[in-house]
TIFI-546890 format. One record per residue (C-alpha): residue number from 1; residue in one letter; x negated, z, y negated. Coordinates in pm, 1 decimal. Each point is the difference from the previous one (the first is absolute). Last residue first. Layout:
BEGIN
<pt><k>NUM</k><r>a</r><X>X</X><Z>Z</Z><Y>Y</Y></pt>
...
END
This chain:
BEGIN
<pt><k>279</k><r>d</r><X>-10026.0</X><Z>11225.7</Z><Y>-9227.3</Y></pt>
<pt><k>278</k><r>i</r><X>-51.3</X><Z>215.6</Z><Y>-311.3</Y></pt>
<pt><k>277</k><r>r</r><X>81.4</X><Z>-298.5</Z><Y>-222.3</Y></pt>
<pt><k>276</k><r>s</r><X>316.5</X><Z>-61.1</Z><Y>197.9</Y></pt>
<pt><k>275</k><r>t</r><X>98.2</X><Z>366.2</Z><Y>-25.8</Y></pt>
<pt><k>274</k><r>l</r><X>-31.5</X><Z>-9.3</Z><Y>-377.3</Y></pt>
<pt><k>273</k><r>a</r><X>199.3</X><Z>-327.5</Z><Y>-28.5</Y></pt>
<pt><k>272</k><r>h</r><X>277.1</X><Z>145.9</Z><Y>213.3</Y></pt>
<pt><k>271</k><r>l</r><X>11.4</X><Z>315.7</Z><Y>-211.5</Y></pt>
<pt><k>270</k><r>g</r><X>26.4</X><Z>-204.6</Z><Y>-317.2</Y></pt>
<pt><k>269</k><r>d</r><X>264.6</X><Z>-225.6</Z><Y>154.4</Y></pt>
<pt><k>268</k><r>v</r><X>209.0</X><Z>303.3</Z><Y>95.6</Y></pt>
<pt><k>267</k><r>i</r><X>-34.1</X><Z>163.3</Z><Y>-341.7</Y></pt>
<pt><k>266</k><r>l</r><X>81.3</X><Z>-313.5</Z><Y>-199.8</Y></pt>
<pt><k>265</k><r>v</r><X>293.3</X><Z>-85.5</Z><Y>229.5</Y></pt>
<pt><k>264</k><r>a</r><X>141.8</X><Z>350.3</Z><Y>-52.3</Y></pt>
<pt><k>263</k><r>i</r><X>-33.8</X><Z>-33.3</Z><Y>-375.7</Y></pt>
<pt><k>262</k><r>p</r><X>175.1</X><Z>-339.1</Z><Y>7.7</Y></pt>
<pt><k>261</k><r>p</r><X>283.2</X><Z>155.2</Z><Y>209.8</Y></pt>
<pt><k>260</k><r>y</r><X>48.1</X><Z>305.0</Z><Y>-230.6</Y></pt>
<pt><k>259</k><r>v</r><X>103.3</X><Z>-142.0</Z><Y>-339.8</Y></pt>
<pt><k>258</k><r>v</r><X>267.9</X><Z>-268.4</Z><Y>60.7</Y></pt>
<pt><k>257</k><r>l</r><X>184.9</X><Z>156.8</Z><Y>291.1</Y></pt>
<pt><k>256</k><r>d</r><X>-16.3</X><Z>336.7</Z><Y>-178.2</Y></pt>
<pt><k>255</k><r>p</r><X>139.6</X><Z>-148.1</Z><Y>-317.2</Y></pt>
<pt><k>254</k><r>v</r><X>302.9</X><Z>-141.1</Z><Y>189.7</Y></pt>
<pt><k>253</k><r>l</r><X>66.0</X><Z>315.2</Z><Y>205.4</Y></pt>
<pt><k>252</k><r>l</r><X>92.5</X><Z>226.0</Z><Y>-290.9</Y></pt>
<pt><k>251</k><r>a</r><X>286.5</X><Z>-230.3</Z><Y>-103.5</Y></pt>
<pt><k>250</k><r>t</r><X>122.2</X><Z>-19.2</Z><Y>358.7</Y></pt>
<pt><k>249</k><r>s</r><X>-5.4</X><Z>378.2</Z><Y>44.4</Y></pt>
<pt><k>248</k><r>t</r><X>214.0</X><Z>46.6</Z><Y>-309.6</Y></pt>
<pt><k>247</k><r>y</r><X>-136.9</X><Z>162.6</Z><Y>-307.9</Y></pt>
<pt><k>246</k><r>g</r><X>77.2</X><Z>284.9</Z><Y>-236.2</Y></pt>
<pt><k>245</k><r>l</r><X>197.2</X><Z>246.7</Z><Y>215.7</Y></pt>
<pt><k>244</k><r>v</r><X>-204.6</X><Z>-55.6</Z><Y>312.2</Y></pt>
<pt><k>243</k><r>n</r><X>-318.9</X><Z>9.0</Z><Y>-202.6</Y></pt>
<pt><k>242</k><r>s</r><X>104.2</X><Z>320.9</Z><Y>-170.0</Y></pt>
<pt><k>241</k><r>q</r><X>71.4</X><Z>155.0</Z><Y>339.7</Y></pt>
<pt><k>240</k><r>v</r><X>-334.2</X><Z>-106.6</Z><Y>140.2</Y></pt>
<pt><k>239</k><r>v</r><X>-183.8</X><Z>135.5</Z><Y>-302.6</Y></pt>
<pt><k>238</k><r>g</r><X>180.2</X><Z>333.1</Z><Y>27.0</Y></pt>
<pt><k>237</k><r>r</r><X>-82.9</X><Z>38.7</Z><Y>363.5</Y></pt>
<pt><k>236</k><r>p</r><X>-369.2</X><Z>-53.6</Z><Y>-55.3</Y></pt>
<pt><k>235</k><r>h</r><X>-125.4</X><Z>-311.2</Z><Y>180.7</Y></pt>
<pt><k>234</k><r>f</r><X>-252.8</X><Z>-22.9</Z><Y>281.9</Y></pt>
<pt><k>233</k><r>l</r><X>167.1</X><Z>206.6</Z><Y>274.8</Y></pt>
<pt><k>232</k><r>g</r><X>340.8</X><Z>-117.6</Z><Y>-116.1</Y></pt>
<pt><k>231</k><r>t</r><X>-99.6</X><Z>-354.6</Z><Y>80.6</Y></pt>
<pt><k>230</k><r>l</r><X>-33.2</X><Z>94.3</Z><Y>368.5</Y></pt>
<pt><k>229</k><r>d</r><X>350.2</X><Z>154.3</Z><Y>0.4</Y></pt>
<pt><k>228</k><r>n</r><X>135.9</X><Z>-313.2</Z><Y>-164.6</Y></pt>
<pt><k>227</k><r>f</r><X>-198.0</X><Z>-203.8</Z><Y>252.4</Y></pt>
<pt><k>226</k><r>f</r><X>171.9</X><Z>169.7</Z><Y>293.0</Y></pt>
<pt><k>225</k><r>d</r><X>349.8</X><Z>-25.5</Z><Y>-154.9</Y></pt>
<pt><k>224</k><r>q</r><X>-41.3</X><Z>-369.4</Z><Y>-73.9</Y></pt>
<pt><k>223</k><r>t</r><X>-100.4</X><Z>-98.0</Z><Y>353.7</Y></pt>
<pt><k>222</k><r>h</r><X>268.8</X><Z>-263.6</Z><Y>50.6</Y></pt>
<pt><k>221</k><r>w</r><X>-32.4</X><Z>-126.8</Z><Y>-357.8</Y></pt>
<pt><k>220</k><r>g</r><X>-377.6</X><Z>0.0</Z><Y>24.6</Y></pt>
<pt><k>219</k><r>i</r><X>17.3</X><Z>-213.5</Z><Y>317.0</Y></pt>
<pt><k>218</k><r>y</r><X>219.5</X><Z>-254.1</Z><Y>-173.5</Y></pt>
<pt><k>217</k><r>l</r><X>-194.1</X><Z>9.8</Z><Y>-327.9</Y></pt>
<pt><k>216</k><r>g</r><X>-329.0</X><Z>-53.4</Z><Y>181.8</Y></pt>
<pt><k>215</k><r>i</r><X>146.3</X><Z>-280.1</Z><Y>208.7</Y></pt>
<pt><k>214</k><r>g</r><X>128.8</X><Z>-175.0</Z><Y>-313.3</Y></pt>
<pt><k>213</k><r>v</r><X>-316.7</X><Z>50.0</Z><Y>-210.2</Y></pt>
<pt><k>212</k><r>s</r><X>-231.5</X><Z>-115.4</Z><Y>280.7</Y></pt>
<pt><k>211</k><r>l</r><X>236.5</X><Z>-290.5</Z><Y>77.0</Y></pt>
<pt><k>210</k><r>a</r><X>-8.6</X><Z>-106.8</Z><Y>-366.3</Y></pt>
<pt><k>209</k><r>w</r><X>-384.3</X><Z>16.1</Z><Y>-4.7</Y></pt>
<pt><k>208</k><r>g</r><X>-26.1</X><Z>-195.6</Z><Y>319.8</Y></pt>
<pt><k>207</k><r>v</r><X>248.5</X><Z>-259.1</Z><Y>-125.0</Y></pt>
<pt><k>206</k><r>l</r><X>-191.0</X><Z>-42.0</Z><Y>-325.5</Y></pt>
<pt><k>205</k><r>l</r><X>-341.8</X><Z>-11.9</Z><Y>162.0</Y></pt>
<pt><k>204</k><r>f</r><X>109.5</X><Z>-238.9</Z><Y>276.1</Y></pt>
<pt><k>203</k><r>t</r><X>175.3</X><Z>-228.5</Z><Y>-248.2</Y></pt>
<pt><k>202</k><r>s</r><X>-316.1</X><Z>-20.9</Z><Y>-211.5</Y></pt>
<pt><k>201</k><r>a</r><X>-200.1</X><Z>-88.7</Z><Y>309.5</Y></pt>
<pt><k>200</k><r>s</r><X>254.8</X><Z>-259.0</Z><Y>110.6</Y></pt>
<pt><k>199</k><r>f</r><X>8.5</X><Z>-159.1</Z><Y>-345.9</Y></pt>
<pt><k>198</k><r>r</r><X>-378.5</X><Z>-24.6</Z><Y>-36.2</Y></pt>
<pt><k>197</k><r>t</r><X>-26.1</X><Z>-167.8</Z><Y>335.9</Y></pt>
<pt><k>196</k><r>f</r><X>-181.8</X><Z>167.8</Z><Y>284.4</Y></pt>
<pt><k>195</k><r>p</r><X>-299.2</X><Z>-66.9</Z><Y>232.8</Y></pt>
<pt><k>194</k><r>q</r><X>-250.6</X><Z>-124.5</Z><Y>-259.5</Y></pt>
<pt><k>193</k><r>e</r><X>-232.5</X><Z>-275.5</Z><Y>123.7</Y></pt>
<pt><k>192</k><r>p</r><X>254.1</X><Z>-269.3</Z><Y>-79.7</Y></pt>
<pt><k>191</k><r>i</r><X>71.0</X><Z>-272.3</Z><Y>257.4</Y></pt>
<pt><k>190</k><r>k</r><X>-58.1</X><Z>-332.7</Z><Y>-166.8</Y></pt>
<pt><k>189</k><r>h</r><X>273.4</X><Z>-259.9</Z><Y>-47.0</Y></pt>
<pt><k>188</k><r>e</r><X>-126.2</X><Z>-344.3</Z><Y>-93.7</Y></pt>
<pt><k>187</k><r>r</r><X>134.3</X><Z>-108.8</Z><Y>-335.6</Y></pt>
<pt><k>186</k><r>i</r><X>318.0</X><Z>-191.1</Z><Y>-78.3</Y></pt>
<pt><k>185</k><r>i</r><X>226.1</X><Z>217.1</Z><Y>215.5</Y></pt>
<pt><k>184</k><r>s</r><X>-147.9</X><Z>331.4</Z><Y>-111.5</Y></pt>
<pt><k>183</k><r>d</r><X>27.5</X><Z>-100.1</Z><Y>-367.1</Y></pt>
<pt><k>182</k><r>q</r><X>367.0</X><Z>-91.7</Z><Y>36.8</Y></pt>
<pt><k>181</k><r>i</r><X>78.3</X><Z>322.1</Z><Y>183.3</Y></pt>
<pt><k>180</k><r>p</r><X>-161.6</X><Z>213.7</Z><Y>-272.4</Y></pt>
<pt><k>179</k><r>k</r><X>-311.0</X><Z>190.8</Z><Y>103.7</Y></pt>
<pt><k>178</k><r>p</r><X>35.0</X><Z>347.8</Z><Y>149.2</Y></pt>
<pt><k>177</k><r>i</r><X>-156.4</X><Z>286.5</Z><Y>-207.5</Y></pt>
<pt><k>176</k><r>y</r><X>-253.3</X><Z>196.5</Z><Y>200.2</Y></pt>
<pt><k>175</k><r>t</r><X>-38.4</X><Z>353.6</Z><Y>123.6</Y></pt>
<pt><k>174</k><r>y</r><X>-267.8</X><Z>217.6</Z><Y>160.4</Y></pt>
<pt><k>173</k><r>h</r><X>-293.4</X><Z>5.7</Z><Y>-240.3</Y></pt>
<pt><k>172</k><r>a</r><X>166.7</X><Z>-58.0</Z><Y>-337.6</Y></pt>
<pt><k>171</k><r>f</r><X>297.9</X><Z>217.3</Z><Y>88.1</Y></pt>
<pt><k>170</k><r>y</r><X>-230.6</X><Z>269.2</Z><Y>130.9</Y></pt>
<pt><k>169</k><r>e</r><X>-210.1</X><Z>0.0</Z><Y>-315.7</Y></pt>
<pt><k>168</k><r>r</r><X>308.6</X><Z>12.1</Z><Y>-227.6</Y></pt>
<pt><k>167</k><r>l</r><X>141.3</X><Z>284.0</Z><Y>210.2</Y></pt>
<pt><k>166</k><r>r</r><X>-325.0</X><Z>195.6</Z><Y>-36.4</Y></pt>
<pt><k>165</k><r>t</r><X>-21.2</X><Z>-47.3</Z><Y>-375.1</Y></pt>
<pt><k>164</k><r>g</r><X>364.2</X><Z>97.6</Z><Y>-53.6</Y></pt>
<pt><k>163</k><r>l</r><X>-38.4</X><Z>311.5</Z><Y>216.2</Y></pt>
<pt><k>162</k><r>h</r><X>-312.6</X><Z>109.1</Z><Y>-182.9</Y></pt>
<pt><k>161</k><r>w</r><X>148.1</X><Z>-57.3</Z><Y>-346.4</Y></pt>
<pt><k>160</k><r>v</r><X>320.0</X><Z>183.9</Z><Y>100.9</Y></pt>
<pt><k>159</k><r>g</r><X>-207.3</X><Z>283.2</Z><Y>150.5</Y></pt>
<pt><k>158</k><r>i</r><X>-217.9</X><Z>34.4</Z><Y>-309.5</Y></pt>
<pt><k>157</k><r>v</r><X>312.0</X><Z>27.1</Z><Y>-219.1</Y></pt>
<pt><k>156</k><r>f</r><X>165.7</X><Z>243.5</Z><Y>242.3</Y></pt>
<pt><k>155</k><r>l</r><X>-312.2</X><Z>210.3</Z><Y>31.0</Y></pt>
<pt><k>154</k><r>t</r><X>-10.4</X><Z>39.0</Z><Y>-378.9</Y></pt>
<pt><k>153</k><r>l</r><X>373.2</X><Z>76.6</Z><Y>-9.2</Y></pt>
<pt><k>152</k><r>v</r><X>-39.8</X><Z>266.6</Z><Y>267.8</Y></pt>
<pt><k>151</k><r>i</r><X>-298.9</X><Z>154.7</Z><Y>-178.3</Y></pt>
<pt><k>150</k><r>a</r><X>188.7</X><Z>10.1</Z><Y>-330.1</Y></pt>
<pt><k>149</k><r>r</r><X>299.2</X><Z>156.6</Z><Y>178.0</Y></pt>
<pt><k>148</k><r>g</r><X>-218.9</X><Z>270.5</Z><Y>145.4</Y></pt>
<pt><k>147</k><r>l</r><X>-156.9</X><Z>74.3</Z><Y>-338.4</Y></pt>
<pt><k>146</k><r>q</r><X>341.6</X><Z>26.6</Z><Y>-165.9</Y></pt>
<pt><k>145</k><r>n</r><X>142.3</X><Z>226.6</Z><Y>266.5</Y></pt>
<pt><k>144</k><r>f</r><X>118.8</X><Z>-124.7</Z><Y>333.4</Y></pt>
<pt><k>143</k><r>v</r><X>314.7</X><Z>135.6</Z><Y>163.8</Y></pt>
<pt><k>142</k><r>q</r><X>246.1</X><Z>-242.7</Z><Y>-162.1</Y></pt>
<pt><k>141</k><r>w</r><X>-202.5</X><Z>-296.9</Z><Y>123.8</Y></pt>
<pt><k>140</k><r>l</r><X>4.6</X><Z>122.4</Z><Y>360.8</Y></pt>
<pt><k>139</k><r>q</r><X>344.5</X><Z>-133.3</Z><Y>81.7</Y></pt>
<pt><k>138</k><r>p</r><X>-92.9</X><Z>-29.7</Z><Y>371.8</Y></pt>
<pt><k>137</k><r>r</r><X>271.1</X><Z>-242.5</Z><Y>110.0</Y></pt>
<pt><k>136</k><r>i</r><X>-77.7</X><Z>67.8</Z><Y>367.6</Y></pt>
<pt><k>135</k><r>m</r><X>139.3</X><Z>-317.7</Z><Y>159.9</Y></pt>
<pt><k>134</k><r>a</r><X>-48.7</X><Z>-243.6</Z><Y>-285.6</Y></pt>
<pt><k>133</k><r>v</r><X>-350.3</X><Z>137.4</Z><Y>-73.1</Y></pt>
<pt><k>132</k><r>f</r><X>-82.0</X><Z>-10.9</Z><Y>373.8</Y></pt>
<pt><k>131</k><r>f</r><X>107.4</X><Z>-362.8</Z><Y>40.2</Y></pt>
<pt><k>130</k><r>t</r><X>-173.2</X><Z>-117.4</Z><Y>-316.6</Y></pt>
<pt><k>129</k><r>s</r><X>-321.8</X><Z>168.9</Z><Y>113.3</Y></pt>
<pt><k>128</k><r>l</r><X>33.2</X><Z>-157.3</Z><Y>343.1</Y></pt>
<pt><k>127</k><r>f</r><X>62.8</X><Z>-350.5</Z><Y>-136.7</Y></pt>
<pt><k>126</k><r>l</r><X>-289.4</X><Z>9.6</Z><Y>-247.8</Y></pt>
<pt><k>125</k><r>s</r><X>-234.1</X><Z>167.7</Z><Y>255.6</Y></pt>
<pt><k>124</k><r>v</r><X>85.5</X><Z>-272.1</Z><Y>251.1</Y></pt>
<pt><k>123</k><r>t</r><X>-68.6</X><Z>-281.2</Z><Y>-241.9</Y></pt>
<pt><k>122</k><r>t</r><X>-332.8</X><Z>141.6</Z><Y>-131.0</Y></pt>
<pt><k>121</k><r>f</r><X>-124.0</X><Z>99.0</Z><Y>345.5</Y></pt>
<pt><k>120</k><r>v</r><X>91.5</X><Z>-335.9</Z><Y>148.3</Y></pt>
<pt><k>119</k><r>a</r><X>-170.2</X><Z>-195.7</Z><Y>-278.5</Y></pt>
<pt><k>118</k><r>r</r><X>-311.9</X><Z>217.1</Z><Y>24.6</Y></pt>
<pt><k>117</k><r>q</r><X>-6.9</X><Z>-40.2</Z><Y>376.0</Y></pt>
<pt><k>116</k><r>r</r><X>28.2</X><Z>-376.5</Z><Y>-36.9</Y></pt>
<pt><k>115</k><r>e</r><X>-291.0</X><Z>-2.0</Z><Y>-246.0</Y></pt>
<pt><k>114</k><r>r</r><X>-212.5</X><Z>207.2</Z><Y>236.6</Y></pt>
<pt><k>113</k><r>n</r><X>81.5</X><Z>-230.3</Z><Y>288.5</Y></pt>
<pt><k>112</k><r>d</r><X>-88.8</X><Z>-304.6</Z><Y>-207.0</Y></pt>
<pt><k>111</k><r>v</r><X>-335.1</X><Z>158.9</Z><Y>-103.9</Y></pt>
<pt><k>110</k><r>r</r><X>-85.1</X><Z>85.8</Z><Y>358.1</Y></pt>
<pt><k>109</k><r>d</r><X>97.7</X><Z>-346.2</Z><Y>116.3</Y></pt>
<pt><k>108</k><r>r</r><X>-227.1</X><Z>-157.5</Z><Y>-264.4</Y></pt>
<pt><k>107</k><r>e</r><X>-284.1</X><Z>235.3</Z><Y>100.5</Y></pt>
<pt><k>106</k><r>l</r><X>48.5</X><Z>-89.2</Z><Y>366.2</Y></pt>
<pt><k>105</k><r>v</r><X>-1.3</X><Z>-372.7</Z><Y>-74.8</Y></pt>
<pt><k>104</k><r>q</r><X>-306.1</X><Z>32.6</Z><Y>-224.1</Y></pt>
<pt><k>103</k><r>d</r><X>-183.9</X><Z>202.2</Z><Y>261.9</Y></pt>
<pt><k>102</k><r>v</r><X>87.6</X><Z>-260.2</Z><Y>267.9</Y></pt>
<pt><k>101</k><r>v</r><X>-134.4</X><Z>-280.6</Z><Y>-220.6</Y></pt>
<pt><k>100</k><r>r</r><X>-316.2</X><Z>196.4</Z><Y>-78.1</Y></pt>
<pt><k>99</k><r>d</r><X>-58.2</X><Z>66.8</Z><Y>367.7</Y></pt>
<pt><k>98</k><r>w</r><X>59.6</X><Z>-366.0</Z><Y>74.9</Y></pt>
<pt><k>97</k><r>k</r><X>-277.6</X><Z>-95.0</Z><Y>-247.4</Y></pt>
<pt><k>96</k><r>a</r><X>-234.8</X><Z>263.5</Z><Y>135.8</Y></pt>
<pt><k>95</k><r>q</r><X>55.2</X><Z>-129.9</Z><Y>352.9</Y></pt>
<pt><k>94</k><r>v</r><X>-70.1</X><Z>-358.5</Z><Y>-114.3</Y></pt>
<pt><k>93</k><r>a</r><X>-318.0</X><Z>107.5</Z><Y>-181.4</Y></pt>
<pt><k>92</k><r>l</r><X>-117.9</X><Z>204.4</Z><Y>300.6</Y></pt>
<pt><k>91</k><r>n</r><X>60.3</X><Z>-292.2</Z><Y>233.8</Y></pt>
<pt><k>90</k><r>r</r><X>-186.1</X><Z>-236.4</Z><Y>-235.1</Y></pt>
<pt><k>89</k><r>a</r><X>-294.5</X><Z>246.0</Z><Y>-25.6</Y></pt>
<pt><k>88</k><r>r</r><X>-14.0</X><Z>20.0</Z><Y>377.7</Y></pt>
<pt><k>87</k><r>r</r><X>-4.7</X><Z>-380.0</Z><Y>21.2</Y></pt>
<pt><k>86</k><r>a</r><X>-276.4</X><Z>-6.4</Z><Y>-259.1</Y></pt>
<pt><k>85</k><r>h</r><X>-209.3</X><Z>250.8</Z><Y>197.7</Y></pt>
<pt><k>84</k><r>p</r><X>50.5</X><Z>-195.3</Z><Y>319.3</Y></pt>
<pt><k>83</k><r>n</r><X>-124.2</X><Z>-328.1</Z><Y>-153.4</Y></pt>
<pt><k>82</k><r>d</r><X>254.8</X><Z>-269.6</Z><Y>-82.0</Y></pt>
<pt><k>81</k><r>s</r><X>-39.5</X><Z>-0.3</Z><Y>-377.3</Y></pt>
<pt><k>80</k><r>a</r><X>276.6</X><Z>-69.4</Z><Y>-248.5</Y></pt>
<pt><k>79</k><r>l</r><X>74.3</X><Z>372.5</Z><Y>-50.5</Y></pt>
<pt><k>78</k><r>i</r><X>-359.2</X><Z>49.7</Z><Y>-117.7</Y></pt>
<pt><k>77</k><r>s</r><X>80.0</X><Z>-217.0</Z><Y>-292.4</Y></pt>
<pt><k>76</k><r>y</r><X>-220.9</X><Z>-250.5</Z><Y>-172.5</Y></pt>
<pt><k>75</k><r>g</r><X>156.8</X><Z>-286.4</Z><Y>-186.3</Y></pt>
<pt><k>74</k><r>r</r><X>212.8</X><Z>-253.3</Z><Y>174.2</Y></pt>
<pt><k>73</k><r>i</r><X>-223.0</X><Z>-304.7</Z><Y>29.7</Y></pt>
<pt><k>72</k><r>r</r><X>-345.4</X><Z>150.5</Z><Y>-67.3</Y></pt>
<pt><k>71</k><r>q</r><X>67.8</X><Z>302.8</Z><Y>212.1</Y></pt>
<pt><k>70</k><r>a</r><X>132.3</X><Z>-206.4</Z><Y>288.8</Y></pt>
<pt><k>69</k><r>t</r><X>-315.1</X><Z>-211.7</Z><Y>-9.0</Y></pt>
<pt><k>68</k><r>l</r><X>-218.3</X><Z>311.2</Z><Y>10.5</Y></pt>
<pt><k>67</k><r>q</r><X>199.0</X><Z>140.8</Z><Y>292.2</Y></pt>
<pt><k>66</k><r>e</r><X>-35.4</X><Z>-317.8</Z><Y>201.3</Y></pt>
<pt><k>65</k><r>d</r><X>-365.8</X><Z>-38.0</Z><Y>-90.7</Y></pt>
<pt><k>64</k><r>y</r><X>-69.2</X><Z>357.1</Z><Y>121.9</Y></pt>
<pt><k>63</k><r>y</r><X>173.8</X><Z>-67.5</Z><Y>335.4</Y></pt>
<pt><k>62</k><r>a</r><X>-211.2</X><Z>-311.9</Z><Y>45.2</Y></pt>
<pt><k>61</k><r>r</r><X>-319.1</X><Z>179.2</Z><Y>-109.3</Y></pt>
<pt><k>60</k><r>e</r><X>56.8</X><Z>280.4</Z><Y>248.0</Y></pt>
<pt><k>59</k><r>q</r><X>42.6</X><Z>-247.4</Z><Y>284.3</Y></pt>
<pt><k>58</k><r>p</r><X>-298.9</X><Z>-215.5</Z><Y>-106.0</Y></pt>
<pt><k>57</k><r>d</r><X>-234.4</X><Z>304.6</Z><Y>-47.7</Y></pt>
<pt><k>56</k><r>s</r><X>-258.0</X><Z>-87.5</Z><Y>-269.4</Y></pt>
<pt><k>55</k><r>l</r><X>256.2</X><Z>40.2</Z><Y>-279.5</Y></pt>
<pt><k>54</k><r>i</r><X>92.1</X><Z>361.7</Z><Y>80.4</Y></pt>
<pt><k>53</k><r>q</r><X>-352.5</X><Z>135.1</Z><Y>63.3</Y></pt>
<pt><k>52</k><r>y</r><X>-143.0</X><Z>-201.8</Z><Y>-292.1</Y></pt>
<pt><k>51</k><r>a</r><X>251.4</X><Z>155.0</Z><Y>-237.9</Y></pt>
<pt><k>50</k><r>k</r><X>-59.0</X><Z>350.4</Z><Y>137.3</Y></pt>
<pt><k>49</k><r>s</r><X>-376.1</X><Z>-44.5</Z><Y>-46.4</Y></pt>
<pt><k>48</k><r>l</r><X>50.9</X><Z>-106.4</Z><Y>-364.6</Y></pt>
<pt><k>47</k><r>v</r><X>230.3</X><Z>297.3</Z><Y>-60.1</Y></pt>
<pt><k>46</k><r>t</r><X>-264.3</X><Z>236.4</Z><Y>137.5</Y></pt>
<pt><k>45</k><r>f</r><X>-274.1</X><Z>-176.4</Z><Y>-201.4</Y></pt>
<pt><k>44</k><r>d</r><X>197.7</X><Z>42.2</Z><Y>-319.9</Y></pt>
<pt><k>43</k><r>r</r><X>51.8</X><Z>372.7</Z><Y>66.5</Y></pt>
<pt><k>42</k><r>t</r><X>-365.8</X><Z>59.2</Z><Y>81.4</Y></pt>
<pt><k>41</k><r>a</r><X>-108.3</X><Z>-197.6</Z><Y>-308.2</Y></pt>
<pt><k>40</k><r>g</r><X>226.1</X><Z>210.1</Z><Y>-222.6</Y></pt>
<pt><k>39</k><r>e</r><X>-130.3</X><Z>329.7</Z><Y>143.5</Y></pt>
<pt><k>38</k><r>s</r><X>-362.1</X><Z>-97.1</Z><Y>-57.7</Y></pt>
<pt><k>37</k><r>d</r><X>-222.0</X><Z>5.6</Z><Y>307.5</Y></pt>
<pt><k>36</k><r>h</r><X>-303.2</X><Z>-137.4</Z><Y>-191.6</Y></pt>
<pt><k>35</k><r>n</r><X>160.4</X><Z>-341.8</Z><Y>-51.3</Y></pt>
<pt><k>34</k><r>v</r><X>-210.3</X><Z>-179.0</Z><Y>266.1</Y></pt>
<pt><k>33</k><r>d</r><X>60.6</X><Z>274.1</Z><Y>254.6</Y></pt>
<pt><k>32</k><r>p</r><X>373.2</X><Z>0.4</Z><Y>-80.9</Y></pt>
<pt><k>31</k><r>h</r><X>28.8</X><Z>-368.8</Z><Y>97.6</Y></pt>
<pt><k>30</k><r>r</r><X>153.5</X><Z>-202.4</Z><Y>-280.1</Y></pt>
<pt><k>29</k><r>q</r><X>-236.9</X><Z>-296.4</Z><Y>-37.7</Y></pt>
<pt><k>28</k><r>r</r><X>-97.9</X><Z>-35.7</Z><Y>365.5</Y></pt>
<pt><k>27</k><r>a</r><X>364.9</X><Z>38.8</Z><Y>100.0</Y></pt>
<pt><k>26</k><r>l</r><X>104.1</X><Z>-267.9</Z><Y>-249.0</Y></pt>
<pt><k>25</k><r>k</r><X>-217.6</X><Z>-266.5</Z><Y>160.5</Y></pt>
<pt><k>24</k><r>r</r><X>80.5</X><Z>107.2</Z><Y>353.5</Y></pt>
<pt><k>23</k><r>y</r><X>373.2</X><Z>-2.5</Z><Y>-74.9</Y></pt>
<pt><k>22</k><r>a</r><X>-6.3</X><Z>-346.3</Z><Y>-159.4</Y></pt>
<pt><k>21</k><r>s</r><X>-180.5</X><Z>-140.9</Z><Y>302.8</Y></pt>
<pt><k>20</k><r>k</r><X>245.2</X><Z>155.1</Z><Y>244.1</Y></pt>
<pt><k>19</k><r>i</r><X>300.2</X><Z>-129.7</Z><Y>-196.4</Y></pt>
<pt><k>18</k><r>e</r><X>-147.9</X><Z>-345.8</Z><Y>-18.4</Y></pt>
<pt><k>17</k><r>a</r><X>-71.0</X><Z>0.9</Z><Y>374.9</Y></pt>
<pt><k>16</k><r>g</r><X>355.0</X><Z>109.0</Z><Y>79.5</Y></pt>
<pt><k>15</k><r>s</r><X>142.8</X><Z>-283.4</Z><Y>-200.8</Y></pt>
<pt><k>14</k><r>a</r><X>145.9</X><Z>34.8</Z><Y>-349.4</Y></pt>
<pt><k>13</k><r>t</r><X>364.0</X><Z>-101.0</Z><Y>-48.1</Y></pt>
<pt><k>12</k><r>q</r><X>81.8</X><Z>323.1</Z><Y>-186.6</Y></pt>
<pt><k>11</k><r>k</r><X>-278.2</X><Z>-83.5</Z><Y>-241.9</Y></pt>
<pt><k>10</k><r>v</r><X>-320.8</X><Z>204.6</Z><Y>-25.8</Y></pt>
<pt><k>9</k><r>g</r><X>-131.6</X><Z>267.6</Z><Y>-239.3</Y></pt>
<pt><k>8</k><r>l</r><X>-23.9</X><Z>273.9</Z><Y>262.6</Y></pt>
<pt><k>7</k><r>i</r><X>216.8</X><Z>239.5</Z><Y>-196.5</Y></pt>
<pt><k>6</k><r>k</r><X>229.3</X><Z>-288.2</Z><Y>-108.1</Y></pt>
<pt><k>5</k><r>y</r><X>54.6</X><Z>-90.3</Z><Y>364.1</Y></pt>
<pt><k>4</k><r>y</r><X>69.4</X><Z>363.9</Z><Y>72.0</Y></pt>
<pt><k>3</k><r>d</r><X>292.7</X><Z>4.8</Z><Y>-242.6</Y></pt>
<pt><k>2</k><r>i</r><X>102.5</X><Z>366.5</Z><Y>14.2</Y></pt>
<pt><k>1</k><r>m</r><X>368.8</X><Z>47.7</Z><Y>72.9</Y></pt>
END
């Protein structure tokens, strides 16, 4: 706010006569005609006239004094004023604040949903890949040449690193370690933010993996003839016979269960990340 009392050179307690006298004196000094119509004199005279217009009207002066006092006490802010423009500014500020809060909530929900989707995709792809490997028993290692085996080993190493990193992130984000009973009795019990305990999550992964292997073996055993015919399409007859003579099906299954599921998780998570970025 412009201090109109300072412009006129009077105190805030000045009477109407003192304000009028000060204005006439300054008007004669700063009138544009006296100052050869200079731009600075015109601007000063305009401010001087505005000051006299406000302070000479009792109602306008009372409202101006109220705002000037509020400025000196709290520091100037348009949001502290009661005029219509200030009220509109307050409403806009409040609306903008709530918009930011809503945007933050929506963004946090979006991030949480994306993290849950990643966890679901990783877990489901691990279980499904284990199930299909146990059911089909592909035995692809004997088909690959040196280059193919090198690619599979490279993907396996990357897949193990990827799977371990993801599981560590999910355990840190969704699980917690319960406090000892003695500590929970002495201190106030607080409900953890994570929904699962570390033990329950580990049990779920182990049981899910074991069920995937068991169900896959059971279905594969009942459909053995079909998958043997399907395997014959990918393997030369001589290779299949040598494998049957040299290895048992169980011995061949163990490396497959170790190698292929991490690769499948890596591929599925990569495709999911790509589609999420496109979305």
